[in-house]
N, C-alpha and C positions, 0 to 999 in steps of 0.2 A: 504494500500500500504506500502511496506517495504522501509525504508529509507536506501539505500545501502551505503550512504556516512557517515551519522552521527550515525546510529544505525543498522548496518548489523546484520542479524539473527545469524551469527556465533560468534558475539561478545556479544550478548545480551541474549543468552540462559541461563536459570537459573534465580536466583533472583538478581544477581549483574552483572553489565557489566564488562567485562574483564579489561577495562581501569581503573576502580576504584580499582580492585584488584592489578593491576600492579603499579599504582601510590602509593598505600599504602605500597607495599612491597619494592620498590626500594629506598624509602626515607632514609633507614638506611644503604644504601650501602657506602663503604669506599671512593668511587670516582664516578664521573659522568659516566665514562666508565664501571665500575662494575655494576652500576645501570642500564645502558643501556643494557648490556649483560644479566643481570638477567631478565629484562623486556622482552627481545626477547624470552628467554627460556619460561617464563610464557605465553607469547602470543601464542606461538605455542602449548604448552601443554594444555592450557585452551580451545582452539578451535579445537583440533585435531580430535575429533569425529564428527564434524559438517560440514566439508568442502568436504568430499568425498574421501580424500586420507590421512588416519591417519598415514600410514607409512612415507609418505613424511614429514608431519608436525613433527613427532617424530624425524626424521633424522635432520630436520632443528633445532629443539630444542637442539638436541645433539651437533650439530655443534657450536651453541652459547654457550652451557654449557662447551664444551671443551675449547673454547677461554677464558671463565670466569675462569675456573680452572687454565689454563696456566698463566693468569694474576695474580691470587692469590698466585701462587707458588713462 
């Protein structure tokens, strides 16, 4: 049985869970908000092929990436 709360299939595909990748990546961010935005981008990009609507996930990642870029400028 799949655990849809703790380990959903679209987060655990591959050899590493998306949360582990995200936690490792955002630690070097210059601020909590930058880390959050980066984490959201990664979340949507890492799972985009697994949820049935890759275009929507790519658009969501782009939305967060645009906010991150604006914050960094």
